[in-house]
C-alpha positions as CSV (number, residue, x, y, z in Angstrom):
1,M,99.3,138.0,114.5
2,P,98.5,134.9,116.6
3,E,95.4,135.3,118.6
4,D,95.7,135.8,122.4
5,A,93.8,137.9,124.9
6,S,96.0,141.0,124.2
7,N,96.1,140.5,120.4
8,P,92.8,139.3,119.0
9,V,92.4,138.3,115.3
10,T,91.1,141.3,113.3
11,V,89.0,141.4,110.2
12,D,92.1,142.4,108.3
13,D,93.9,139.3,109.7
14,L,91.0,137.1,108.4
15,V,91.4,138.5,104.9
16,E,95.1,137.7,105.0
17,L,94.4,134.1,106.3
18,E,92.0,133.6,103.4
19,A,94.6,134.8,100.9
20,I,97.1,132.3,102.3
21,K,94.5,129.5,102.0
22,R,93.8,130.4,98.4
23,L,97.5,130.3,97.7
24,K,97.8,126.8,99.1
25,Y,94.7,125.6,97.3
26,R,96.0,127.0,94.0
27,Y,99.4,125.3,94.5
28,L,97.6,121.9,94.9
29,R,95.3,122.4,92.0
30,C,98.1,123.4,89.7
31,L,100.2,120.4,90.9
32,D,97.4,118.0,90.1
33,Q,96.7,119.6,86.7
34,K,100.4,119.9,85.9
35,L,100.1,123.7,85.3
36,W,103.8,124.4,85.8
37,D,103.8,128.0,84.7
38,D,101.0,128.8,87.2
39,I,102.4,126.8,90.1
40,E,105.7,128.6,89.6
41,T,104.0,131.9,90.6
42,C,103.2,130.4,94.0
43,F,106.8,130.5,95.2
44,T,109.3,133.1,96.2
45,T,112.5,133.0,94.1
46,D,114.4,131.8,97.1
47,A,111.8,129.2,98.2
48,T,112.9,125.9,99.7
49,A,111.0,122.6,99.6
50,S,111.4,119.3,101.4
51,Y,109.2,116.5,100.1
52,G,108.8,113.0,101.4
53,G,110.0,113.7,104.9
54,G,113.3,115.2,103.6
55,A,114.0,112.6,100.9
56,Y,113.8,115.4,98.3
57,Q,115.3,118.7,99.2
58,H,115.3,121.7,96.9
59,D,116.7,125.2,97.3
60,G,115.3,127.9,95.0
61,R,112.1,128.1,92.9
62,D,114.0,126.9,89.8
63,S,115.1,123.7,91.6
64,I,111.7,123.1,93.0
65,M,110.1,123.5,89.6
66,E,112.6,121.2,87.8
67,F,111.8,118.5,90.4
68,L,108.0,118.9,90.0
69,R,108.2,118.9,86.2
70,T,110.5,115.9,86.1
71,S,108.9,113.8,88.8
72,M,105.2,114.6,88.2
73,G,105.1,115.7,84.6
74,S,104.0,112.4,83.0
75,E,100.3,112.4,82.0
76,S,100.3,108.7,82.9
77,M,100.6,109.8,86.6
78,L,97.3,110.9,88.0
79,T,97.4,112.7,91.3
80,S,95.0,114.1,93.9
81,H,96.3,116.3,96.7
82,R,93.9,117.6,99.3
83,C,94.9,119.9,102.2
84,H,92.6,120.8,105.0
85,H,92.5,121.8,108.7
86,P,94.9,124.7,108.3
87,E,96.5,126.2,111.4
88,I,97.8,129.5,110.0
89,D,99.6,132.1,112.1
90,L,100.5,135.6,110.9
91,T,104.0,136.0,112.4
92,G,104.5,139.6,111.1
93,H,103.1,142.1,108.7
94,D,104.5,140.1,105.7
95,T,105.2,136.7,107.2
96,A,103.1,133.7,108.2
97,T,103.5,130.0,109.0
98,A,101.0,127.1,108.6
99,I,100.4,123.5,109.3
100,W,98.2,121.7,106.9
101,A,96.8,118.1,106.9
102,L,97.4,116.4,103.5
103,E,95.7,113.4,102.0
104,D,96.9,112.3,98.6
105,V,96.5,109.6,96.0
106,V,98.9,108.9,93.1
107,I,98.0,106.5,90.3
108,L,101.0,105.3,88.4
109,R,99.3,103.9,85.3
110,D,102.6,102.8,83.7
111,L,103.5,100.7,86.8
112,D,99.9,99.7,87.5
113,L,100.3,101.0,91.1
114,T,98.4,103.3,93.5
115,I,100.1,105.2,96.3
116,Q,98.0,106.8,98.9
117,G,98.8,108.4,102.2
118,A,98.6,111.3,104.6
119,A,101.1,113.9,105.9
120,F,101.4,117.2,107.5
121,Y,102.8,120.2,105.6
122,R,104.7,122.9,107.5
123,D,104.9,126.0,105.4
124,D,106.3,129.5,105.7
125,Y,104.8,132.3,103.7
126,R,106.1,135.8,102.7
127,R,104.2,138.7,101.2
128,V,106.0,140.1,98.2
129,D,104.6,143.1,96.3
130,G,101.3,142.6,98.0
131,R,101.0,138.9,97.2
132,W,101.4,136.0,99.6
133,L,103.9,133.4,98.3
134,I,105.3,130.1,99.6
135,A,108.8,130.7,101.0
136,R,109.2,127.2,102.4
137,T,107.1,124.0,102.1
138,A,107.8,120.7,103.7
139,Y,105.9,117.6,104.6
140,K,106.4,114.5,106.7
141,R,104.3,111.4,106.2
142,T,101.9,110.1,108.8
143,Y,101.6,107.0,106.6
144,E,102.0,105.9,103.0
145,E,100.8,102.7,101.4
146,I,101.2,101.2,98.0
147,F,99.2,98.6,96.2
148,P,99.1,97.0,92.8
149,R,96.0,98.1,90.9
150,G,95.8,94.7,89.2
151,S,95.1,93.1,92.5
152,V,91.7,94.8,92.8
153,Q,89.3,93.1,90.5
154,G,87.5,95.4,88.1
155,L,89.5,98.5,89.2
156,T,89.8,100.9,86.2
157,V,90.2,104.6,85.6
158,T,87.1,105.8,83.7
159,A,88.0,109.5,83.6
160,D,91.3,111.2,83.0
161,W,92.1,114.9,82.8
162,W,94.3,114.3,79.8
163,A,93.1,111.0,78.1
164,T,89.4,111.7,78.3
165,N,89.4,115.4,78.8
166,G,88.1,114.8,82.3
167,R,85.0,113.2,81.0
168,S,83.8,109.8,82.4
169,E,83.8,107.0,79.9
170,L,80.8,105.5,81.7
171,R,77.6,106.0,79.7
172,A,74.1,105.8,81.2
């Protein structure tokens, strides 16, 4: 439960908060590595998602997964999603909410563009069969910027999870 003078955070609460952090971090890692079967296990079946400040709304895990696979499935799209500064509140025995700061970079190799920005996620979590899952996720951008990669002299991708097996092409 949220901390106040009459309801301090317990050791058990800290264990639950850590489990929720690990869930969010797994979601982000699986997103960047395009591990669709693994990311699917992060959501409740009735989860909802609102990406891009509401530009993309999805009801149900199947709809969310179809969107992620379709919009982010290309190996020519390289992504890095980093969440930090979590503000997590246990709202019940099996429910929680959180606000997360997001910083992300998306390299669109086919279009020779980079998109980067920041946002705040607002998530709801539910414990199902002893496991915390994402019941709702949504983010609204603080800012987003886009720039052509060709406009930056010498800019090149020297390591790629898929093309180089994550190994840098730079040699000493």
